[in-house]
C-alpha positions in Angstrom: 18.5 38.0 33.6 21.7 37.4 35.6 24.9 39.2 34.9 27.4 36.5 34.4 30.4 38.8 34.3 31.5 38.0 37.9 30.9 34.9 40.1 27.5 34.9 41.5 27.5 35.8 45.2 24.5 33.6 46.1 26.3 30.5 44.7 29.8 31.1 46.2 29.1 33.2 49.3 29.4 30.2 51.7 31.6 28.0 49.5 35.1 27.6 48.3 36.3 30.5 46.1 35.8 29.4 42.5 38.2 29.1 39.7 36.8 30.8 36.6 38.0 29.7 33.2 37.2 30.9 29.7 36.2 28.1 27.2 36.4 28.2 23.4 35.0 26.0 20.7 37.0 26.1 17.4 33.8 25.8 15.4 30.3 27.0 16.4 28.4 24.0 15.1 26.8 22.9 18.4 26.3 24.0 22.0 29.4 23.5 24.2 28.6 21.2 27.1 30.4 19.6 30.0 30.5 16.4 27.9 32.6 18.2 25.3 35.0 19.3 28.0 35.4 15.7 29.3 36.0 14.0 26.0 38.6 14.4 23.2 36.1 14.3 20.4 36.6 15.6 16.8 36.0 19.2 18.0 37.6 19.5 21.5 36.9 22.5 23.7 39.9 24.7 24.7 40.7 26.9 27.7 41.5 30.5 27.1 40.7 34.1 28.0 37.2 35.2 29.1 35.0 36.7 26.3 32.2 39.2 26.9 29.2 40.6 25.0 27.5 44.0 25.3 23.8 43.3 25.8 21.1 45.9 25.2 18.6 45.7 28.1 16.9 49.1 27.3 19.2 51.2 29.5 21.2 54.1 28.0 24.3 51.9 28.1 24.5 48.1 27.3 25.3 45.6 30.1 28.6 43.7 29.8 28.0 40.0 30.2 30.2 36.9 30.0 29.7 34.9 26.9 31.0 31.6 28.1 32.8 30.4 31.2 33.5 27.4 33.5 33.4 27.8 37.3 35.0 25.1 39.5 34.3 25.1 43.2 33.2 23.0 46.3 30.3 23.0 48.7 32.2 21.5 51.7 33.2 18.1 50.4 30.9 18.2 47.3 32.8 19.4 44.1 30.7 21.0 41.4 31.2 22.7 38.0 29.0 25.4 36.3 29.2 25.8 32.6 27.9 28.9 30.8 27.9 28.7 27.0 25.9 29.9 23.9 22.9 27.7 23.0 23.5 26.8 19.4 20.9 25.2 17.1 21.2 24.8 13.4 24.6 26.6 13.6 22.9 29.7 15.0 22.9 31.1 18.6 19.5 30.7 20.1 20.0 31.6 23.8 22.1 30.7 26.8 23.0 27.2 27.9 23.6 26.8 31.7 24.8 23.4 33.0 25.6 22.1 36.4 27.9 19.1 37.0 27.9 17.3 40.4 28.8 13.8 41.6 26.0 11.3 41.4 24.0 10.6 44.5 21.4 12.2 46.8 23.7 15.1 47.9 24.4 16.1 44.3 20.7 15.8 43.4 19.6 18.1 46.3 22.3 20.6 45.4 21.3 20.8 41.8 17.6 21.3 42.6 18.4 24.1 45.0 20.8 25.7 42.5 18.3 25.9 39.6 15.4 26.9 41.9 17.5 29.8 43.1 18.4 30.8 39.6 14.8 30.9 38.5 13.7 32.8 41.6 16.4 35.4 41.1 15.5 35.9 37.4 11.9 36.4 38.4 12.9 39.0 41.0 15.3 40.7 38.6 14.3 44.0 36.9 16.3 43.8 33.7 13.3 43.5 31.4 10.7 44.7 33.9 8.5 47.3 32.2 10.2 46.8 28.9 8.7 45.9 25.5 10.7 43.1 24.0 10.7 40.6 21.1 13.1 37.8 20.0 15.4 38.7 17.2 14.9 36.5 14.1 17.8 35.3 12.1 18.0 36.2 8.4 17.1 32.7 7.3 13.8 31.2 8.4 14.8 28.4 10.7 12.5 28.7 13.6 15.3 29.4 16.0 15.4 32.3 18.5 18.1 34.9 18.7 18.9 37.7 21.1 16.3 39.7 22.9 15.4 43.0 21.2 14.2 45.9 23.4 11.8 48.2 21.7 12.1 51.9 22.7 8.5 53.0 22.2 7.3 56.5 22.8 5.2 56.6 26.0 1.5 57.1 25.0 -0.6 59.1 27.3 -4.3 58.5 28.1 -5.4 61.7 26.3 -3.7 60.3 23.1 -6.0 57.2 23.1 -9.0 58.4 21.1 -11.6 55.6 21.3 -15.4 55.3 21.9 -16.3 55.5 25.6 -17.5 51.9 25.4 -14.2 50.7 24.2 -12.3 52.7 26.8 -14.5 51.3 29.6 -13.9 47.7 28.4 -10.1 48.4 28.3 -10.1 49.9 31.8 -12.1 47.0 33.3 -10.3 44.2 31.6 -6.7 45.5 32.1 -6.2 48.1 34.8 -9.1 47.0 37.1 -8.3 43.3 36.5 -4.7 43.8 37.5 -5.6 45.6 40.7 -8.0 42.8 41.6 -5.7 40.0 40.5 -4.3 39.1 43.9 -7.8 38.9 45.4 -9.0 36.7 42.5 -6.0 34.4 43.0 -6.8 34.1 46.7 -10.3 32.9 45.8 -8.7 30.1 43.7 -9.8 31.7 40.3 -7.7 32.1 37.2 -5.2 35.0 37.1 -4.9 34.7 33.3 -6.7 37.1 31.0 -7.2 36.8 27.2 -8.3 39.8 25.1 -9.1 40.1 21.4 -8.7 43.5 19.8 -10.6 43.5 16.4 -11.5 46.2 13.9 -10.5 47.6 10.5 -6.8 48.4 9.8 -5.6 51.7 11.3 -8.2 52.0 14.1 -5.7 52.1 16.9 -5.2 48.5 18.1 -1.4 48.7 18.1 -1.4 52.3 19.3 -3.5 51.1 22.3 -1.1 48.3 23.0 1.7 50.9 23.2 -0.4 52.8 25.6 -1.0 49.8 27.8 2.7 48.9 27.8 3.6 52.4 29.0 1.0 52.2 31.8 2.1 48.8 33.2 5.6 49.5 34.5 5.7 46.2 36.5 4.8 44.1 33.4 7.1 42.8 30.7 5.5 43.1 27.3 6.4 40.6 24.6 5.5 41.4 21.0 5.0 38.5 18.5 4.8 39.6 14.9 3.7 37.4 12.0 7.2 36.4 11.0 7.9 35.1 14.5 5.1 32.7 14.9 7.6 29.8 14.8 8.9 31.0 18.1 5.6 30.7 20.0 7.0 28.2 22.6 10.0 30.5 23.3 7.7 33.5 23.8 5.4 31.6 26.2 8.4 30.3 28.1 9.6 33.9 28.5 6.1 35.1 29.5 6.1 32.5 32.3 9.7 33.4 33.3 9.2 37.1 33.3 5.7 37.3 34.8 3.8 39.5 35.4 3.8 39.9 31.6 1.6 40.9 28.7 2.0 38.8 25.6 0.8 40.3 22.3 0.1 38.3 19.1 -0.5 40.7 16.2 -2.6 39.6 13.2 -3.5 36.4 15.0 -5.7 35.4 12.0 -2.5 34.5 10.1 -2.0 31.5 12.4 -5.4 31.0 13.9 -7.8 31.1 11.0 -10.6 28.7 10.9 -9.4 25.1 10.0 -11.5 24.9 6.9 -9.6 28.0 5.5 -6.2 26.4 6.1 -4.2 25.3 3.1 -2.0 22.6 4.8 -1.0 20.7 7.9 1.8 23.2 8.8 -0.8 25.9 9.5 -2.8 23.6 11.7 0.4 22.7 13.6 0.9 26.4 14.5 -2.7 26.8 15.5 -2.5 23.8 17.8 0.8 25.1 19.3 -0.9 28.4 20.1 -3.9 26.7 21.7 -1.8 24.3 23.7 0.5 27.0 25.0 -2.4 29.1 26.1 -4.0 26.1 27.8 -0.6 25.1 29.3 -0.2 28.1 31.5 -1.0 27.6 35.2 -4.2 29.2 36.4 -2.2 31.4 38.8 0.1 32.7 36.0 0.2 36.5 35.9 -0.1 36.7 32.1 -2.3 38.9 29.9 -2.8 37.8 26.3 -3.8 40.3 23.7 -4.5 39.1 20.2 -5.2 41.5 17.4 -6.9 40.9 14.1 -8.5 42.8 11.2 -10.6 39.8 10.3 -12.4 38.4 13.3 -14.8 36.4 11.1 -12.0 34.2 9.9 -10.7 33.1 13.4 -10.9 29.5 14.5 -13.9 29.0 16.9 -11.7 26.9 19.2 -9.7 30.1 20.0 -12.3 32.9 19.8 -15.4 31.1 21.2 -13.9 29.4 24.3 -13.7 31.2 27.7 -10.3 30.8 29.3 -8.5 31.6 26.0 -10.3 34.7 25.0 -12.3 36.3 27.9 -13.3 39.5 26.2 -13.5 40.8 22.6 -13.0 44.5 22.2 -14.0 46.3 19.0 -12.0 49.1 17.6 -14.5 50.8 15.2 -13.9 53.6 12.7 -14.3 56.9 14.6 -17.5 58.9 14.6 -17.8 62.6 14.1 -16.8 63.3 17.7 -13.9 60.9 17.5 -12.6 62.4 14.2 -12.8 65.9 15.8 -10.6 64.7 18.7 -8.2 63.0 16.4 -7.8 66.0 14.1 -7.2 68.2 17.1 -4.6 65.7 18.5 -2.6 65.4 15.3 -2.7 69.1 14.3 -0.6 70.0 17.4 1.6 72.9 16.4 -0.8 74.1 13.7 -3.3 76.8 14.3 -6.6 75.2 13.3 -9.7 77.4 12.8 -12.9 76.0 14.1 -14.6 76.2 10.7 -11.8 74.3 9.1 -12.0 71.7 11.8 -15.7 71.1 11.1 -14.9 70.9 7.4 -12.2 68.2 7.9 -14.5 66.2 10.1 -17.2 66.1 7.4 -14.7 65.2 4.7 -13.1 62.4 6.7 -16.2 60.3 7.2 -15.2 56.7 7.0 -11.5 57.4 7.7 -9.4 55.6 10.2 -7.3 57.3 12.9 -4.2 56.3 10.8 -5.6 58.1 7.8 -6.4 61.3 9.8 -2.8 61.3 11.3 -1.3 61.1 7.8 -3.7 63.7 6.5 -2.6 66.3 9.1 1.0 65.5 8.4 0.6 66.1 4.7 -1.5 69.2 5.3 1.4 70.6 7.3 3.7 69.8 4.4 1.4 71.6 1.9 1.2 74.5 4.3 5.0 74.8 4.3 5.2 74.5 0.5 2.7 77.3 -0.1 4.6 79.4 2.4 1.5 80.1 4.4 2.3 81.2 7.9 -0.1 81.3 10.9 -3.3 79.4 10.6 -3.7 76.2 8.6 -5.2 77.0 5.2 -8.0 75.1 3.5 -5.9 74.9 0.3 -3.3 72.8 2.2 -6.0 70.4 3.4 -7.5 70.2 -0.1 -4.1 69.4 -1.5 -3.5 66.6 1.0 -6.9 65.1 0.4 -6.5 65.2 -3.3 -3.2 63.4 -3.1 -4.4 60.8 -0.6 -7.9 60.1 -1.9 -7.7 60.6 -5.7 -4.2 60.8 -7.1 -3.0 57.5 -5.4 -6.1 55.5 -6.5 -8.1 53.0 -4.5 -5.1 51.0 -3.4 -3.4 54.0 -1.9 -6.5 54.9 -0.1 -6.9 51.4 1.3 -3.3 51.3 2.4 -3.8 54.6 4.3 -6.8 53.3 6.2 -9.7 55.0 4.4 -13.0 53.9 3.0 -13.0 54.7 -0.8 -16.8 55.0 -0.9 -17.3 57.4 2.0 -14.2 59.5 1.5 -14.7 59.7 -2.3 -18.3 60.9 -1.8 -17.3 63.3 0.9 -14.6 64.9 -1.1 -15.8 64.8 -4.7 -17.8 68.1 -4.5 -14.7 69.8 -3.1 -12.6 68.5 -6.0 -15.1 69.6 -8.6 -15.6 73.0 -7.1 -12.4 74.3 -8.7 -13.6 73.1 -12.1 -17.3 74.0 -12.2 -18.3 77.6 -11.6 -21.0 78.1 -9.0 -20.4 74.8 -7.1 -19.8 75.6 -3.5 -17.5 73.8 -1.2 -19.3 71.8 1.5 
């Protein structure tokens, strides 16, 4: 983004020093334009002091930017005006409106083309959102309009914190890291620089966690997160992905908008699906954009999305962890706790069918039980038993499902432990 607080040096460096004026609209019903300034309509524009906004760009302190302004200048004998104002749609701010006014004719046409070409080039070279994870702020009412850019301050995820099967890690490395390193070579061969990935698997298996890892490992990319409630802003997100490339565009729970057509309940859902397909197809072959779509229900996806190369190039499964994976996850999430080897083995057996999200919550609750029983030093089995009892049995099947566990596997694995305190002679597994 450009800082509009002061006159842009690239515009006025070789031209007449500009006159900068603040403009004000009595009512915020529509976008202020040069046409409003040149007419005495029912809601005329007024000249007044400059106004500024503090914009969060992810730095420790916000950036002070001009909200609206009018620059008047000349390029030799060519007068021109630049208007900056809030873009308003349905009485809500949806971005920035930038307008250039020049006299008609060939000279004005060439000047305007050079001006906007330079604006776009400078935004592309700018580092304001480079390496950031951003999304568009939705308004409180569902109107399909875009608001301010929100910068997400996510904790950096290290490689050792990504506990996945070796096959899954190899696919990630080849289709993200290795692909980016080879992208310039691929483009020189005239091949597509786009990449589409589908992350699928049960809830809580690490899809979103892995996206956070990828975002922290791609400092030159801008990551755009599209959540379910923001699907109406798809065109705005794709425009940003093109503008801020190289970029990574993430659509979470894509099955909500890209389910098979026979599963749709109305034309509005099909419109969103077609918009997604058209936007993915509309990107140029040399666009440095990586798509990542996530779903818990791959069987419900529209074949036009999931079965066509060029949209989705690689599907990557995120399965429930095996014994080795659960052992690594338990060790990872028990940091700060002294975990005996025999207790680790016991927890691995009892968490068969559990997701990484379940294991993370289990270790957090075990730490709480450890504190409540005032047990210092090593983690006690009684603390783990209490956490499992609360998560698997006390909360019922719905609670277990919400936490990312299989009621059949976890119930069978933990039932003997639960009964051991009630029936004499029944040993704990």
